[in-house]
C-alpha positions as CSV (number, residue, x, y, z in Angstrom):
1,M,109.5,50.9,146.3
2,T,106.3,50.0,147.4
3,K,103.5,52.0,148.1
4,S,103.8,52.5,152.0
5,I,107.5,53.6,151.7
6,V,106.5,56.1,149.3
7,N,103.5,57.5,151.1
8,K,105.8,57.7,154.2
9,I,108.5,59.8,152.3
10,K,105.8,62.0,151.0
11,S,104.2,62.5,154.4
12,I,107.7,63.2,155.8
13,A,108.1,65.7,153.4
14,V,104.7,67.5,154.0
15,V,105.6,67.5,157.5
16,L,109.1,69.0,157.2
17,T,107.5,71.9,154.9
18,I,104.5,72.8,157.3
19,A,107.2,72.6,160.2
20,M,109.4,75.2,158.2
21,L,106.7,78.2,157.2
22,F,105.5,77.8,160.9
23,S,109.2,78.2,161.9
24,C,109.4,81.6,159.8
25,K,108.0,84.0,161.8
26,N,109.0,88.3,161.7
27,D,106.8,90.1,164.2
28,A,106.2,94.0,163.2
29,K,108.4,95.0,166.1
30,E,110.9,92.9,164.7
31,V,111.3,94.0,161.2
32,R,111.0,97.5,162.7
33,D,113.9,96.7,164.7
34,F,116.0,95.3,162.2
35,L,115.4,98.4,159.9
36,A,116.3,100.9,162.5
37,D,119.7,99.2,163.6
38,K,120.7,99.1,159.5
39,N,119.7,102.5,159.2
40,L,117.0,101.8,156.5
41,P,113.5,103.4,156.1
42,I,110.4,101.6,156.7
43,G,108.7,103.2,153.8
44,E,109.5,105.1,150.4
45,A,107.3,107.2,148.2
46,Y,108.0,108.7,145.0
47,N,106.5,111.8,142.8
48,I,104.5,113.1,146.2
49,D,101.7,115.7,145.1
50,L,99.7,116.0,148.0
51,R,97.2,118.4,149.0
52,H,96.0,118.9,152.0
53,T,91.6,120.1,152.5
54,D,90.3,121.5,155.5
55,S,86.2,122.2,154.8
56,G,86.7,121.7,151.1
57,R,89.3,124.2,150.6
58,I,92.9,123.4,149.7
59,N,95.3,125.0,152.8
60,V,98.6,123.3,152.1
61,K,100.2,121.4,148.8
62,M,103.7,119.6,149.3
63,K,105.8,118.4,146.1
64,A,108.4,116.2,146.6
65,P,110.5,113.7,144.3
66,V,111.0,111.6,147.2
67,M,110.2,110.9,150.9
68,L,111.9,107.9,153.4
69,D,109.9,107.2,156.0
70,F,111.9,106.8,159.3
71,G,108.4,106.3,161.5
72,N,110.5,103.4,163.2
73,R,112.7,105.3,165.4
74,Y,111.2,105.1,168.8
75,S,112.9,108.3,170.0
76,H,112.9,110.6,167.2
77,P,110.7,109.4,164.1
78,Y,110.9,111.6,161.3
79,S,110.3,111.6,157.1
80,E,113.3,112.4,154.9
81,F,112.9,114.0,151.8
82,P,116.9,113.7,150.4
83,K,116.3,115.0,147.0
84,G,113.9,118.4,148.1
85,I,110.6,119.2,148.9
86,K,108.0,122.3,148.5
87,I,105.4,123.1,150.6
88,T,102.5,126.0,149.9
89,S,100.5,127.0,152.5
90,I,97.1,129.1,151.8
91,E,95.3,130.9,153.7
92,K,91.6,131.5,154.3
93,N,91.8,135.4,153.0
94,G,94.2,134.1,150.1
95,D,97.5,134.7,151.4
96,S,100.1,132.0,150.3
97,T,103.3,131.5,151.5
98,T,105.8,128.9,149.6
99,I,108.9,127.2,151.4
100,E,110.9,124.9,148.7
101,G,114.5,123.7,149.8
102,G,117.1,121.0,148.1
103,Y,116.8,118.6,151.4
104,A,114.7,118.5,154.6
105,R,114.1,116.3,157.6
106,S,110.6,116.2,159.2
107,Y,110.7,115.3,163.0
108,K,107.2,113.5,164.2
109,K,107.4,114.2,167.5
110,T,108.7,117.6,167.7
111,Q,107.2,119.1,164.4
112,I,110.0,120.6,164.0
113,S,111.5,120.4,160.2
114,E,114.8,121.5,158.8
115,I,115.3,122.4,155.5
116,K,118.2,122.9,153.7
117,Y,120.4,123.9,150.3
118,N,119.3,127.0,148.4
119,V,116.2,127.6,150.6
120,I,113.7,130.3,149.3
121,I,110.7,131.1,151.5
122,Y,108.5,133.5,149.4
123,N,105.0,135.1,150.7
124,Y,102.9,135.9,147.8
125,T,100.8,138.7,149.0
126,Q,103.7,140.6,151.1
127,K,106.2,140.1,148.2
128,N,108.7,139.0,151.2
129,K,111.5,136.4,149.9
130,L,114.3,135.1,152.2
131,T,116.8,132.8,151.0
132,T,119.8,130.9,152.9
133,E,121.1,127.4,153.4
134,Q,119.3,126.3,156.4
135,I,116.4,127.3,158.1
136,Y,114.3,125.3,161.3
137,W,110.6,125.5,161.0
138,D,108.6,124.9,164.0
139,Q,105.2,123.5,162.6
140,K,103.6,123.9,166.0
141,S,104.2,127.7,166.5
142,R,104.6,128.0,162.9
143,Y,107.7,130.1,163.0
144,Y,111.0,129.9,161.0
145,F,114.5,130.6,162.6
146,T,118.0,130.2,161.2
147,E,121.5,131.2,162.4
148,K,123.0,130.9,158.9
149,K,123.8,133.9,156.8
150,F,120.5,135.1,155.2
151,T,118.9,137.7,152.7
152,F,115.9,138.9,153.0
153,Y,114.1,141.1,150.4
154,T,110.9,143.3,151.1
155,L,109.2,145.4,148.4
156,T,111.6,148.7,149.5
157,D,114.5,147.0,151.3
158,T,117.5,144.1,150.8
159,I,118.8,143.0,154.0
160,R,121.8,140.9,154.7
161,G,122.8,139.2,157.7
162,T,123.6,136.0,160.1
163,G,120.6,134.9,162.3
164,F,116.8,135.3,161.0
165,E,113.3,134.5,162.8
166,A,110.2,135.1,161.2
167,S,106.5,134.2,161.4
168,E,105.2,131.4,158.9
169,D,104.0,134.4,156.6
170,L,107.0,136.7,156.8
171,K,105.1,139.4,157.8
172,T,106.4,139.6,161.6
173,W,110.4,139.3,161.4
174,W,113.6,139.8,163.7
175,V,117.2,140.1,162.1
176,K,119.9,139.3,164.8
177,N,123.1,140.3,162.6
178,Q,122.3,142.5,159.8
179,S,123.6,144.8,157.1
180,G,122.2,146.9,154.1
181,V,120.4,149.8,153.9
182,I,116.7,149.7,155.5
183,N,114.3,152.1,155.1
184,I,112.8,153.3,158.7
185,K,109.2,155.0,159.1
186,E,109.1,157.3,161.6
């Protein structure tokens, strides 16, 4: 082959390669839509050990083995913790409350989280402990609620029932359908 034919073939190959590279284009919206259609997360994180600080003071600690980010869901973006989560909130006065469960889903727009499977909430100062299979946590109003069976332990009482509501620190609580012996101060 002559040198001019070889140069023409090389030129055609270069032009085709450049055309292929410029024709492959994915914008971020297309990728998010594809992942949402396939019900795939847009991000994954492993062995999370998060500490949130305010004015140099740790006020929240969170641990989770896996977090899946489904922030590409336009109507209800959420984060999922399929292998459990443990969150400890620490107040300025030193009081702390821990919530943990075997699975959690946290919705970003509403700031409501669902935590289920062996849920335990414990207030270290008051020594109050709640166990249930499912609870919802409204992070804006700092409030827990469930319609499932629960057991609530205080220093003097063990209360069982169905339907429970409480402030985030378990200091103020309401029981819907209850059983057990409860001491009442007169």
